[in-house]
C-alpha atoms as one frame of an Amber mdcrd trajectory, in Angstrom:
protein
  72.828   7.239   5.008  73.186   6.970   1.379  71.064   8.541  -1.213  69.614
   5.196  -2.292  68.521   4.456   1.266  66.699   7.792   1.465  64.956   7.165
  -1.861  63.898   3.701  -0.679  62.744   5.112   2.652  60.666   7.851   0.989
  59.190   5.306  -1.454  58.320   2.985   1.420  56.662   5.797   3.377  54.680
   6.825   0.319  53.539   3.238  -0.152  52.532   2.901   3.503  50.599   6.175
   3.389  48.816   5.578   0.072  48.010   1.873   0.482  45.106   2.432   2.934
  43.677   5.079   0.622  43.784   2.640  -2.284  42.165  -0.103  -0.213  39.482
   2.306   0.952  38.826   3.277  -2.667  38.430  -0.393  -3.626  35.971  -1.034
  -0.781  33.962   2.068  -1.625  33.926   1.135  -5.310  32.482  -2.288  -4.480
  29.819  -0.743  -2.237  28.871   1.810  -4.874  28.595  -0.917  -7.511  26.363
  -2.983  -5.206  24.132   0.033  -4.557  24.019   0.872  -8.262  22.911  -2.708
  -9.000  20.055  -2.402  -6.482  18.922   0.964  -7.801  19.134   0.191 -11.502
  15.749   0.034 -13.207  15.317  -3.065 -15.358  11.815  -2.119 -16.516  11.179
  -2.088 -20.226   8.448   0.514 -19.619   9.017   3.908 -18.050   8.344   3.561
 -14.317   6.031   6.605 -14.254   3.920   5.229 -17.113   3.784   1.839 -15.418
   2.575   3.359 -12.134   0.051   5.591 -13.926  -1.426   2.537 -15.647  -1.675
   0.701 -12.324  -3.348   3.702 -10.691  -5.864   3.830 -13.532  -6.621   0.133
 -13.062  -7.056   0.618  -9.308  -9.329   3.636  -9.826 -11.517   1.683 -12.233
 -11.700  -1.227  -9.807 -12.601   1.064  -6.888 -15.333   2.725  -8.948 -16.774
  -0.692  -9.784 -16.688  -1.718  -6.124 -18.321   1.569  -5.054 -21.088   1.089
  -7.627 -21.671  -2.499  -6.451 -21.777  -1.452  -2.789 -24.245   1.304  -3.675
 -26.453  -1.279  -5.385 -26.285  -3.562  -2.373 -27.255  -0.684  -0.072 -30.290
   0.031  -2.238 -31.232  -3.668  -2.205 -30.905  -3.733   1.570 -33.172  -0.677
   1.901 -35.797  -2.461  -0.207 -35.529  -5.630   1.908 -35.882  -3.643   5.129
 -38.892  -1.679   3.928 -40.570  -4.863   2.659 -39.831  -6.618   5.937 -41.315
  -3.702   7.883 -44.534  -3.930   5.835 -44.725  -7.696   6.412 -44.095  -7.231
  10.131 -46.916  -4.708  10.333 -49.313  -7.004   8.425 -48.395  -9.978  10.602
 -48.843  -7.966  13.760 -52.264  -6.771  12.586 -53.322 -10.338  11.784 -52.155
 -11.699  15.129 -53.647  -8.938  17.263 -56.576  -8.185  14.980 -55.507  -4.602
  14.911 -55.449  -4.168  18.678 -52.464  -2.568  20.262 -51.466  -4.274  23.530
 -50.384  -1.036  25.123 -53.765   0.657  24.590 -56.508   0.025  27.084 -59.903
  -0.608  25.837 -62.447   2.065  26.677 -65.097  -0.641  27.266 -65.171  -2.547
  30.521
């Protein structure tokens, strides 16, 4: 074999061995670029500041809700106590103060 054949053979082997590596690098480069696009932050505000502001808003809203629920609980206590007084008055009017479970001492 001539020297030119050996040079061509070595060049061909080098091409065959390095071509898959180059193709793999291209595929990996595309995947990395796709991942980078998904991870890139397009916010105009710092993400931490944005989340802190949202947490503050949520905390304020939860405090308002807790205060409103507390007020409703107090209102419900008032309604129940008023209803209990009315029930007692109505019972006394209907039974004229007599308890049905007590026996009269007179016969």
